[in-house]
N, C-alpha and C positions, 0 to 999 in steps of 0.2 A: 425365830419362826414366829414371833409374836404378831398379832393383830386383833381385833380390837373390839368392836361392839356390834350388836345385831344391826343390820341394814334394813331399815323399814321400807326403802324403795326397791329392795331386791325383788326380782321376778319370781312370782308364785309358780310352783311347779303344776302342771296340769295332771300329773300322776302323784298321788300321795306318797310320800317318802317318810320314813320314821325320822323324826328330828329330836335332838336332844332338849329336854327341858332344862336350861342352864341354871335356873335358880333351884331346882330340885337337886340337880347334881352338885351345886354349889354347897347346899346345905348338907348333903351327903358327905361331901368332901371334908367339910369343916368338922364332922364328927370324928374323923380320923379313921384308922383301920379297925376292922372288926377281929373277931376271934380267928385263930390261925387255921381252924378246920372249915371255914367256909369263905367264899368270895365276898369281898366287901359290897355293900348295898351299891356304891357309887358305880361299880363296874359290872352290876347284875345284867343290865341290858347288853353289855359288850359280850358277857359269856353266853347270854341266850342266843344272840346272832352268830357267835363263833360255833355253838354246838349245833346250830341249824345246818352248817355246812361240814362241820367235823364232830360228829357225835361222840367220838372216843377221845377227843382232845384232853390233854392234862391241863386243867386250869390252875395248877399250884403255881407254875411260874408266872402266870398273869397276875395272881394275887401279889406275889413278891415284888413283881415290877410296879404295881400300882402302889404298893406300900412305900417303896423307895421314891417314886415319882411324887406321890402326895406329900411326904415329909420334907423332901428337898425343895419342893415348890411352895411350901406353906408359908404364908405372908406375902405371897406375890399375887397381885391381881391385874386383870386385864382392864383396858380402858373402859370397858363395859361395867366395871365394878365387880364382875364375877371372879371367884378364885381362879388363879391361873391353870389349876389341874383340869378345869373344865375343857381346856383347848386340846391337850393330849388325849383326853377321854373321848372327845368328839372325833379326833382324827382316827383314833383307833376303831371307834364305831363304823366310821365309813369304811374302813378297810375290812372289818368283820363282816359287814353287809355284803361286801363283794366276794367274801369267800377266802380271804387271806389266811395262811396258816399261823400256827402259834408263834413261831419265831418272828415273824413280821409284826404281829400284834404286840409282842414283847417290847421289840425295838420302837415301836410307835408310841407307846406309853412313856418310853424314856427319851424319846427323840430330841427334846429340849433340855434334859437335865445337864448335860456336859456344857452346853452353850450358855445356860442362864443360871446355873447353880453351882455349888461347890463340888458336885459329883464329878469324879475324873473318869476318863477311859479306862485306866487300870482297874478302878472300882468296877465298872460295868463288865470288864472282861472277867474279873475274878468271880463276880456273882452270877453271871449270866451266860458267860462263854464267848468264844471268839466271833461266832456269827452274828450275835447281837451287838457286840462291841463294833464290828465292822459296819453294820447298818446304822448304828447311832452316829459314828464317826462320819460316815458318808454324807448324812444330811446336816452336819454341824457347820454352821456359817463361820467363815474367816472373819477375824476381827478388823474393823476398820481403822483401829489404832496401828495395826501392823501394815495394811495394804492400802489404806486411804480410799481413793476413788476406784481403784482396781479391785476392791473387796467383793463387789457383787459379780463382776465377770469371773474372777478367780475362784469364787465360791462354786459358781455353776461349772467350771471347768474341773474343780475337784470332784464335784457330784457326778459328773458325766464319767470321768475316770473310774469312780467307784461302781458306777452302774455298769460299766463295761465288764466288771468282775461279779456283779450281783445285781440283776435287774430290781430287786426289792428295794434298793436305795431309792430309785426314782418312784416307785409305787407310794412309799411313805411320803416323799416330797410333794407329789400330786395331791394327795388326801390333805396334807398339811395346807397347801395353797388353796384348796377348796374351802376348807373351814375358815381360813382367814378372809377369803373373798366373801364369804356368807355374812362375816361379822365386820365389814370395813366401813360401816356408815358413819361412825364417829370421828373418823379421820378427816384431816383438811381434804378439800376437794382436789388440790394439786397432787397430793400424796396418794388419794385414791387413783387418779388418772395415772400416775407413774407405775403403781403396782399392777393396775389393769393393763397397761401396755406391755409390761414384761410378761404378764400371763398371756396375753394374746400372742406375743411374738415367740416365746420360748415354751411356756408350760402347756399350752393347748396343743401345738404341734407334736410335742413329746407324748403327750397323752393319746394323740391320734396315732403315732407310730407305735406306741406300746399296746394299742387296741383296746384302751380302757375308756369305751364309749360313755359309760355312766358318768365318769367324772368329766369327760371332755364336754359333753352336751350341757352340763350345769355350768361349768366354767365359762363356756361361750355365752350363755344367758346373762350371767353376772357381769361379764366384761361388756357385753352390749348395753346393758343398763346404765353403765358407768360412762362409757365413752361415746355412746350415741343415745342420749336420753329421749330425744324427740322421735327418733326412729323406733326406739324401744316403746315409747308410749303409744305411738300410732299402732304398732303391731299388738300391744296389749288390748287397745281398744277393739282392733278388728277381731281378735279372739273372743273377746267379751260379747261383741255384737253377734257372733256366730256360735254362741254357747251351744245351740242344738245341732251343730253340724255333725256332732257324733252320731246322731240318729241316722244320717245317710249311710255312714260307714257301717253302723250296726245292722242296717237292712241287708248291705251287701255281705257282711260277715254271716248272717243267718242264712243267706242263700248259698254261700260257700260251704257251710256246715252241712247243709242238706245234700249238696252234691258230693261231698266226701263221704258222708255217712252211707248214701246210697251205693257208693263204689266200695264200700267196705274198708275204707282207710281210717284208722284212728288217728285223730288230729286235734289239737287245741287251736281254736281260731280266736285271736284277740284282736281288739282295736287299739292301736298304738298312737296316741295324740302326738303330733309334732311339737317340738320345743320351740320357743320364741324365735331363735335364729333360723331355724329350719322353715318356719312360716314366712319370716322375712325374706329368705331367698327364693321361696316358691313364688311369693307375690311379685318380686322383682322380675322373675322369670316368665311368669304366665299372666300378669296383670291382675284382672279380676278372678277372685278364687270361688270355686264351688264348694259344697259341703264336704265332698270326698278329698279335697285338697287339704283339709286341716289334720290329717292323720294318714295312717297306713294300716294295712292288715297284716298280722303276724301270724303264721301258720307253724306251729310246732309239732314234730313227729318223732318217731323213735329212732329210725334208721336213715342212712344216707339215701337208700333206694326209695324210701317212702317219698323223700322230697321230689324226686322226679315224677313219682306216681301222682303225687298232688299237682304238679306242673302239667301233666299231661290231662288230668281231669279239668282243670281250670281253662286250658287252651282248647278243650273240646266243648265245654259247656258255656263258656263265656266268649266274647270276641277279644282276643289278645292284642296288644299293641307291641308288635315284634320288636320295634325299635327300642323298647324299654327293658328288653329281656337281657339279663347278664347272669353268668354262671361263675359264681365265686367259690362253688365246691370243688369243680374240676380245676379251676386255677385260682386258689385262694390269694387274698391280698398279702402283701409283705407283712402286715400286722396280725397275722393269724386268722383274720376274719373270713368266714365261710358262710355263704348264704346263696340262694337263688332269688334274683330280683325279676319280677315281671309286672305288668300292668294289664288289667282287663276292663272291658266295658260291659255293663250290664244292659238289659233290654231298654231301659230308659235312658241310655247313652251315657250315664254316670261312669266315670273313670276311676278305678281304685287301684293304688299301688299295693303290691303284695310281697312281703318277704317270707320265704319258706326255708326253714332250717331244723335241725335236730335240737333237742333240748341242750345237749352238750355244746353244740354250735352256738346257741343263744348264750350260754353262760360265759363262753369265751368272747362272744361279740360285745358282751356288756362289760366284762371285767378284764379282757386281755390277758397280759402276762400275770395278773394277780389271780386268775383262774387256774394257773399251773400248779398252784399250791407251792410247795418248796421245790423248785426244779433241780435242786442239788441233792435231793435225797438218794442215797444209795440203796438200791433194791437188790434182792437176791436174784441171781440168774441161774440157768441150768448147769452151768459149770461151776457155780459157787463162787466165782470171782467177784460178783456184784458190779453195778454200774449205775451212773447218774440216770434216773427214771426218766424225767421229761426229755433231757437232751438226748438221751439214747434212743428214746422212742421215736424221735423225729429225725434221726440221723439219716443223711442222704446227701445227694449232690446238690439239691436246691440251696443256693448260696444265701437266700432270704430266711428261710425258715428251718435250716438243718439243725440249728442249735437256738432253741427259744431263749436261752439265757444270755445269748450274745447275737442279737439279730444283725443281718448283714449291713444295714443302714447305720447301726451303731458302731460297727467295727470301722466303717469307713470315716464316720465322723470322728472317732478317736484317732485315726491315722493323720487326718488333716489338722487336728488341733494341735498335735505335736509340732507341726510345722508352722504354727502361728504363734510364737512364744509372746509377742506383744499382747497385752490384754485387750487393747482397743480392737486390734485386728482380729482376735479371736472373737470378741463380743459381736462385732458387726457381721463377721463371716457366719457365725452360729446362727444369727437371726436371718441372715439371707438364705442360708441352707434350710432352715426350718420353714421359711416362707414358701419355699418350692412345694407345690403340689406333687407328691410322688404318684402320678396317675398312671404311669405306664410300667409294665413288666416286660423285659425283654429276655429271650432265652440265649444262653451261652451255647456254643457249639458243643461243648463237652456234656451238655445236659442240665446245667445248673441255670439259675435265673439272676437277674440283676434288676433292682428296683431303681428307676431313674425318673427325674422330673420330666414333665411333658416338655417336648422341644429339645430333649438332650440328643446329643450327636454321637458319632462314632468315636470322638475324642473322649467323651465322658465315659463311655462303655469301656474303652481301654484302660483308663485309670481306674475305674471301679474294679475291673477284674485283675489288673496286673500291678496296680500302684505305680511306684517310679519306674518300673521295667517298661512301662508304656512309653517313656522317652523315645524308645526305638520303634514306635509304631510307624508303619509306612502306609497303612491303608486298613481297609477291612472288607469282609465279605458280609453282605446283609441279605439274609433269605437265599444264600447260595450264590449271589452275585457280587462280583467286585464293586466296591463303592469307595468314594473319597472319604476322607476323615470328617469332612464338614457335613456329611449326610445326616439328617435328622432321622431319629428312630421313632417308630410307631409301636403301640401297644401290641405286643405278641410277636414282634419281629425276632429273628434269630440273627445274632450278630457274632462275628469271628474277628476279632482284631488281629491283624498280621504284623508280626515283629520283625524287624531286620536282625540279621546275625552280627552286623557291625555294632559293637558296643559304643563306638564313638559318635554315632549319629544321636540326634537329639531333636526336640521340638522347635518349630519356628514361631515368631510372634504371631503369625496368623492364626495359629491354633486357639489363641485367647478369644478370637472373635467367635468360635464355635463351641467353647466350654461353657456349659451351664452350671456344672456342680462345683463347689467350693474345692473340693479334693483335687479336681483337674486343674482348676485355676492356680491354686497355690502351688501345686507340683510344677506346672509349666513356669510360672513366675519365678520360682526358685531356681529352676535350671537356667532360665535366660540371664538371671541375676549372676550366676556362676560362670557363664559363657557369654560375656558381653559382645564378643565378635559376632555371634549367632543372631543377636538382636538388631544388628545393623541391617538396613534395607539392602536386599540383594538386587543388582542390576539385572535386567531381563536377559536371558541367554539369547545371544545373537544367533541369526541364521547362519550357519557354517556355509561359506561359498562352495558352489559345486566346482569340483576340480576339472581340469581339461579332460574331455572325454565323457564326462557325465555318466549317469546312471542308465541312460537309455542306449548308449552305444554298445555294440556287441564286444565281448571280450575279444582282445587282440587275437588270442589263440582260439578261434572258434572250436566249440566242442561238440556242436550238432551239425549233421549232414542230412542232405535229401538226396537219396540214391536215384529217385526218379528224374531230378533235374541236377545232374551232377555239375553243370557249370554255374548254377545259381549261387549267389552270395547268401550265406545263412547267418541271420542275425537273431539274438535272443531278445525276446520282448521284455521292455522295460517295465511293463505293468506287473509282470508276475516273476521275472527273472528266474527261469527254470534252471536247474542243475541236476546232474546225474544223481540219483537214478529216476528222477520225475517222470511219470508218463507225459509224453508231449505230443502236440499236434502243431503241424505247420500250415501256413496259408501264403500263397504267392502274392506279392504285393507290387506296386509300381517299381519300375527299373529292374524288373527280372529278379528281384531278391525274395527270399523266403523267411518269413518272420516265425519264430518257434515260440509257442505258449505252452504253459503247463495245462494238462487236461482240464483241471477244475477252473481255469482261469475265466472270469466272466467275458473276456475278450473272444474266447471261442464261441460261446453263444451269439454274440453279436455278429460274428463274421459269417456264421452259419445263417443267421436270419438275413443277412444281406445277399445270400446266395453264393457265397464263396465256397468253393470246394476245398476240403483240407488236402493237404499235401503229405504224403509219408515221409517222416523224419525219424532219425535214430541217433543215439549218442555215438560219436566216434572216440577215438583214443585222444585224451589231452591231458596235460598236466595241471592245468588251472581251470578255474571258473569264477564268475562274477555273479553275486546275488544281492538282492535288496531285502533288508530286514527292518521290521518296525518294532521298536520297543516301547511299550506303554509302561509308564511309571508314574509314581507320586513324586512331585517336586521336592528337591532337597538340594543343599549345597553339594557341590563336588560329584553331582550325579553323571554329567558329561565325562568328567576325567576318569571316573570309575568305570564307565562303560567302555571308553576307548581303550583303557588298560585292560579289561577283560577280553576285548577283541584281539589286542595285540598279544596277549598271552596265549590265546588259542591259535595263533599263527596266521591270522588274516590281516589283510591291509585295508585301511579306509580309503576308498576311492572318492566317496563324497559323503557328506552329512547334512542333515536338516534338523533343526531343533524348532518346534513349533512353540508359540507363546503359551504359558500355563493357562488351563481352564479348569476352575474348581479344584486347584492343587494337582491337577494332573497334567503331564506333559507327554508329547509323543516325540520320539527320536526316530528319524529314518536314516539307515546307513546302506549305502552301496558299498559292497565289500569285495576283495579279490581273494579267493581262497587258493591255496596251493593244491587242494585235493578236495573234490566235492565231497568225499566220504567224511570230511572232518565237519560238515555243516551241523549235524545234529549235536555234537560236542560244543560247537561254538554257541548254538542257540541256548544250551543248558548253561554255559558259562555266563551269558548275558542275563539269563533269568535268576542267576544266583546273586546278581548285584543288588545290594540293598535298595529297596524302593521299587524295584521292577517287578511287575505283576504279570507281564505277558510279553512274548516275543513271537512274532509271526512273520511269514513271508509276505511281502508286499502283494497287494492285489490291485493296485492302481499305480499310475506313473508317480514317481517321487516328485515332491515339490521342489523346484529349482531354488 
């Protein structure tokens, strides 16, 4: 986990953060451990930060961890020349400031001992317990001697699997990378760039998904300085030129304080400067920046209801920009983030962005999963059985946040990594997955949610919800309406993937054109590899020829009669093919014939509009009838064969059939069928609807295509 010396070109933070005095710590570390009854001087600052969040914490285990770490790393130095122990101390301080609990801090002090010293995992387990041992093992890198070029991707795979069982593993890794990025300056430029790229492509997205914004923003700035030095310098100069920009926000903040005080709302209003990358993004988006663009206002209150009270006052006393309003309290982000976002304009036209949240929401927004403390702590319950505190408190149907110790995105990531045994495939797929901005949340029909990248389709939703069972997906309902699998989903959509009962069905190669998530693409690719016949291009289904007699001719044995015109020939209209016991209406046509329509047929309205008078018709006695049915389905192999088999099983005969070319994976089959008994029509339609891929069967309302 080592890296290296202080980076003189690293971006300065616009907010003061406590930093380690490495030389002072180095001297303290060289003096060795102190008496057993007090904390060593070298970790006094860690103990102070820890007690600020956990006043009752037992510091004895930290003292023992420090003693082991200091003695095992003694004689090792970083490239900066400082004793190596300063690195685990710095990592531990970062986590202590975020509010990590004692077990995490203990493992953080020891996180490099197994990798870089003679300390063994068994020794860690014996002296500090199974939890600490697991965390240390989780962040221990695999040896290049054993894995060669695959060491880095396999180390990350190992770390992700460990994180799946305990998110504190990744918390330690993120803090470790942050301190290494802070001290990267003495390394060769090419190595700096390589480490910065991995940080950008893997660690920063993981920090975002775990909600650890305090680490994410500083990592972004450090990467920005290394990979884009010119843009970074331009941004630094812009911030320096606008050093008094905070005055503009301060004036707005004072106005907000006055408004809230007059309304009797207790709130803390702070000016929050933007970090370097944030200023850079705003500049690219807006061009010239005003004073209020260099920061945002943060309003902290006591209760959730107070957040909405503040929002109401701001929108009443200032001019709100409605397009900027977002409610992440009612609909939290997948990474635990909760806040109200808005923007208001003052009397002078200056626009200020405002974040409104409770103190607890703010702690979680900054520290993410670290703010959960120990999510595996067993707490007493009313029945005395005990349960995991954080996980149990968040239990519910929400797939993303039900268990903060195993977020939904992490579960899906672990599932697809198992299907990517090749290290190169895993590494490239991991970076591609993390590069996706998970900007949308879609709701499942059962009440849960799915976090998906922008542009995700119903294919992605199906695999996110059902895993490999989604191979049998034949379509979906989006917001209650039937939709093709290619349909792109929007933020807030409700999606219900529809699975066929036929276990033999599977995806087509076209699905890969609509899959955005690695989980979906890997699953589809794997299935197609196992079923090469399905990957072959399918010839377009031909239009079935219309058999003699066609769908427009009356059944040979007419089943309708016109009592007022007993000599007239009675024909069933091909546009709606009525059958008993449909309500029917007749109209006299040329040649002295009577055409019979279903009562709701559009043809009835047209005939009346033309001035045609209806003719009384009724059903007579007949053994057979003819009907035209339209089957709407999602295209798949053997659909035509399965539909005709269902029709034959129901006792009907196909008089004619038309198969239209597919459109957006959907196909329409039109069948004119001869039934032995009209009473069997409902059962026939049910049998056709039960065919895999068919989502609707209806009576024809227009002439069948020839």
